[in-house]
Backbone as a ProteinNet text record, in pm:
[ID]
protein_1_A
[PRIMARY]
MAVDRIWSYAPDSGYAEGQDLTGFAVAAADGTLGRVDRQAGPGGMRHLVVDTGVWLFGRSVLVPVGVVTAVDTRSRKVTLSCTQAEVKAAPRFQTDSETRDPAYLTAVGDYYDSHGRT
[TERTIARY]
106.6	5.9	71.3	49.4	150.7	145.7	279.3	258.5	154.2	96.6	-23.9	-124.3	-163.2	-264.5	-247.3	-149.9	-81.7	-168	-202.9	-275.3	-424.5	-478.1	-610.2	-678.2	-811.7	-893	-962.4	-909.3	-938.1	-1117.9	-1162.5	-1327	-1387.8	-1319.1	-1389.7	-1352.7	-1285.4	-1272.9	-1364.1	-1457.1	-1566.8	-1547.9	-1460.7	-1467.2	-1540.6	-1633.3	-1745.4	-1650.3	-1650.7	-1605.6	-1615.6	-1543.2	-1548.5	-1579.1	-1544.6	-1617.8	-1450.3	-1495.6	-1416.6	-1378.3	-1264.3	-1197.4	-1137.3	-1102.6	-1073.4	-1104.2	-1033.3	-1083.2	-1121.5	-1100.5	-1131.2	-1013.6	-999.3	-909.1	-839.5	-719.9	-638.5	-561.6	-610.8	-541.2	-454.7	-320.1	-223.2	-303.5	-214.9	-269.5	-247.8	-167.6	-115.3	-118.5	-228.7	-252.6	-313.3	-310.9	-350.1	-278.2	-295.4	-177.5	-202.2	-298.3	-342.3	-455.5	-475	-586.2	-543.4	-661	-663.8	-659.7	-557.2	-549.8	-592	-552.9	-584.4	-604.9	-638.4	-643.9	-573.6	-537.2	-472.1	-473.3	-464.3	-431.3	-387.9	-281.2	-235.1	-176.2	-215.3	-145.8	-216.8	-334.5	-371.2	-279.2	-215.7	-144.9	-199.7	-334.3	-412.6	-353	-368.5	-305.9	-342.3	-311.5	-372.3	-259.4	-246.7	-153.1	-218.9	-159.6	-208.1	-133.8	-179.2	-119.9	-118.5	32.7	14.7	20.5	24.7	8	145.3	122.9	239.4	321.1	240.1	292.6	437.5	454.9	580	598.2	602.3	618	610.5	497	396.1	415.2	505	528	406.8	385	295.7	341.8	246.7	309.1	205.9	286	193.3	163.6	25.7	-1.1	-73.4	10.2	-107.9	-228.9	-353.7	-474.3	-460	-373.9	-388.8	-363.4	-324.4	-294.7	-413	-495	-655.3	-721.5	-772.2	-846.7	-983.5	-1006.6	-1150.7	-1170.7	-1321.6	-1343.1	-1471.3	-1476.2	-1612.7	-1659.5	-1759.2	-1828	-1904.7	-1933.4	-1979.6	-1929.9	-1786.6	-1711	-1606.1	-1612.7	-1501.2	-1354.2	-1350.5	-1216.6	-1161.5	-1034.6	-989.3	-867.4	-867.1	-744.7	-682.6	-555.3	-473.8	-395.8	-344.7	-301.7	-153.5	-94.5	32.9	44.5	156.1	195.1	263.8	248.3	317.3	452.6	544.4	670.8	709.3	591.3	626.9	614.7	506.6	433.6	573.2	613.3	728.3	861.7	883	1013.9	1005.8	857.8	852.5	939.8	908.3	1033.1	958.4	1027.1	1017	897.6	804.3	717.4	770.6	773.7	876.9	746.4	725.7	654.6	543.6	449.4	316.9	362.8	484.8	486.2	533.3	575.8	611.6	465.1	368.2	218.2	183.1	290.9	277.9	396.5	496.1	633.3	619	594.5	610	703.4	829.9	955.8	958.6	891.2	874.7	729.1	625.2	513.7	586.6	639	701.4	746.6	870.6	947.9	850.1	735.2	647.4	553.5	522.6	481.1	553.3	650.7	765.6	778.4	817.7	806	712.7	575.2	460.5	440.4	465.5	457.7	554	680.3	760.3	748.7	675.8	646	511.2	456.6	333.6	206.4	215	101.6	-17.6	-71.1	-174.4	-271.6
-130.1	-3.4	101.3	231	380.8	401.7	503.5	534.4	666.7	730.1	818.3	750.4	610.5	560.7	466.7	500.9	478.8	600.7	727.9	821.8	799.3	744.7	725.2	584.7	622.8	481.5	419	261.4	198.7	198.8	172.7	183.9	102.5	-16.6	-150.9	-109.7	-40.8	-29.2	17.5	47.2	104.3	216.7	297.6	432.2	544.3	647.3	715.5	837.9	907	1046.9	1131.4	1222.9	1275.3	1224.4	1124.5	1052.9	1062.4	1106.5	1115	975.9	929.9	808.3	839.9	954.9	981.1	892.6	823.9	711.3	611.7	579	432.5	352.3	220.2	122.1	97.3	83.1	40.4	-99.4	-181	-309.5	-365.1	-397.6	-437.5	-589.1	-657	-772.9	-890.7	-852.1	-950.6	-905.6	-804.8	-757.8	-596.9	-524.8	-451.4	-320.1	-205.5	-107.4	0.3	59.9	168.5	248.3	361.7	428.8	571.8	564.4	708.7	823.5	884.7	1033.8	1117.7	1153.6	1232.8	1173.6	1275.4	1217.9	1356.8	1362.6	1483.9	1422.5	1551.8	1504.7	1610.2	1669.3	1803.9	1770.1	1842.5	1806.9	1680.2	1644.3	1499	1382.4	1378.5	1296.7	1262.6	1202.1	1132.3	1036.7	1083.1	962.4	944.6	901.4	891.5	860.9	951.1	979.1	851.2	747.5	638	655.5	662.6	673.1	518.3	500.3	341.6	311.6	387.9	375.4	286.8	199.9	143.8	45.9	5.6	-111.1	-16.4	88.8	138.7	251.5	215	317.9	464.7	483.9	610.4	674.4	594	661.4	660.8	752.6	776.6	722.9	665.7	667.7	703.4	749	793.2	693.1	659.6	565.5	603.9	600.8	642.2	544.8	640.5	544.5	456.2	455.5	309.6	208.7	195.4	54.1	9.3	99.5	88.8	-35.1	-159.1	-243.8	-251.5	-194.2	-240.4	-50.3	-24.7	70.5	18.6	-24.3	-86	4.5	83.6	205.7	157	7.5	-34.2	-79.6	-123.1	-151.3	-40	32.2	174.1	120.4	39.2	-17.6	-4	43.1	69.1	-57.6	-138.7	-257.3	-231.1	-279.9	-217.8	-350.9	-338.6	-464.3	-485.7	-418.1	-444.9	-484.8	-553.9	-594.8	-491.4	-536.6	-434.1	-433.8	-520.1	-517.4	-397.1	-409.6	-309.2	-167.9	-166.7	-29.9	24.2	-45.7	-22.3	33.9	-57.9	-27.5	107.4	137.1	259	410.6	497.3	625.2	665.5	713	726.2	869.4	878.6	1017.5	1059.2	1193	1250.9	1375.7	1489.5	1597.7	1608.2	1686.5	1725.3	1777.2	1886.6	1950.9	1838.7	1709.3	1605.2	1582.1	1584.6	1579.5	1647.8	1785.9	1857.8	1879.6	1792.4	1778	1688.4	1758.7	1648.4	1564.4	1608.4	1499.4	1386.5	1423.6	1303.9	1244.7	1283.8	1179.9	1129.7	1183.3	1091.4	962	975.5	885.7	755.2	811.6	737.8	655.2	710.9	634	575.3	576.4	500	399	409.2	274.9	169.4	232.4	131.5	77.7	152.2	111.7	5.4	5.3	-63.9	-205.7	-206.8	-325.4	-416.3	-311.9	-390.1	-383	-309.3	-304	-198.1	-201.1	-110	-198.3
-9.4	5.3	24.4	-79.8	-71.2	78.2	80.2	230.3	260.4	154	204	226.9	207.8	246.8	400.5	456.3	576.7	663.9	620.4	711.3	658.4	619	595.5	675.5	711.6	753.2	647	680.9	584.4	557.2	437.1	440	517.4	518.4	604.4	747.1	825.5	951.3	1071	1010.5	1114.7	1152.8	1114.2	1107.9	1062.5	1152.8	1067.2	1080.5	979.7	970.7	1077.1	1110.6	1249.1	1373	1369.8	1515.5	1610.1	1718.8	1827.4	1894.8	1893.9	1934	2061	2125.7	2272.2	2364	2423.5	2561.4	2493.9	2369.8	2342.3	2382.5	2428.1	2452.4	2270.7	2296.6	2154.9	2181.8	2076.5	2100.5	1990	2010	1911	1856.1	1759.3	1706.3	1829.9	1928.7	2042.2	2158.9	2174.2	2315.4	2321.8	2438.1	2463.9	2464.7	2406.9	2409.9	2478.3	2498.8	2610.6	2562.8	2560	2541.1	2442.4	2325.7	2248.2	2333.2	2379.3	2398.4	2340.5	2210.5	2118.9	1967.8	1876.4	1724.5	1639.9	1551.5	1485.4	1349.6	1253.3	1102.7	1030	1129.4	990.7	887.8	792.8	627.9	564.7	649.9	593.9	654.6	739.7	811.9	938	932.4	1030.3	1097.2	1243.4	1332.4	1468.2	1548.9	1670.4	1780.9	1870.8	2013	2103.7	2138.9	2241.2	2364	2473.3	2588.6	2646.2	2660.9	2699.3	2862.6	2913.6	3075.8	3110.5	3196.6	3247.5	3142.2	3020.7	2933.5	2900.9	2853.4	2815.6	2876.5	2996.5	3109.5	3125.7	3080	3073.7	2953.5	2864.5	2719.9	2641.9	2540	2442.1	2329.7	2250.6	2100.8	2000.8	1876.7	1750.5	1663.8	1609.4	1511.7	1397	1298.3	1162.9	1157.9	1128	1135.3	1016.4	925.3	827	895.9	997.9	1052.7	1131.8	1142.1	1221.7	1130	1167.5	1134.6	1165.8	1285.1	1337.1	1466	1431	1531.7	1594.2	1731.4	1745.2	1870.9	1835.1	1895.2	2011.7	2030.9	2139.6	2240.5	2218.8	2309.2	2331.5	2282.4	2278.5	2245.3	2124.8	2117.4	1973.6	1976.9	1809	1828.9	1724.9	1713.8	1569.6	1608.1	1471.9	1443.4	1308.8	1267.3	1324.1	1358.1	1405.4	1536.3	1579.3	1718.1	1813.5	1909.9	2058.9	2000.1	1977	1960.1	1808.7	1725.8	1602.6	1661.6	1736.3	1799.3	1890.1	1974.1	2039.2	1955.6	1871.5	1760.7	1708.7	1659.7	1611.4	1627.9	1553.5	1585.1	1679.3	1813	1929.4	1925.3	2012	2025.7	2148.4	2171.3	2259.8	2317.4	2209.1	2229.5	2144	2205.9	2095.3	1990.9	1973.7	1872.8	1726.1	1784	1656.5	1599.8	1659	1564.6	1460.4	1444.2	1364.1	1269.3	1308.7	1239.4	1104.9	991.1	865.2	864.1	898.7	892.1	989.4	1122.3	1199.9	1159	1114.5	1079.3	958.9	864.8	766.7	796.6	892.4	919.9	992.9	1058.2	1143	1026.5	929	807.6	728.5	719.5	625.9	720.7	847	924.3	909.2	946.1	942.9	800.3	690.5	563.3	548.4	561.7	557.7	615.9	737.6	798.6	739.5	620.1	532.2	635.2	708.8	801.8	776.4	632.4	587.8	531.4
[MASK]
++++++++++++++++++++++++++++++++++++++++++++++++++++++++++++++++++++++++++++++++++++++++++++++++++++++++++++++++++++++

């Protein structure tokens, strides 16, 4: 899949345009990651910032929406196609300004695209 598609929800993901996913639980293919802290999409680079709680020692991670395979509004859960290890190995998210940094977002998109997770 093209890198630009990493920033778009799959048509069959269950995401409804404009839907607020804040607070939804986030699950990787092999276990729970945390909760959606916020969502953003500067310049069309749509992503979720996930608060991992104690799983990654209180660290947040940035996940492109192209890896979202399912949005379950009833259980308030977002499921990703990637594993916990893949999320942990992604370019490290450190500051909120990175959610608007095209170079950082491009690196994240390239990482997830290269892992075939779209």
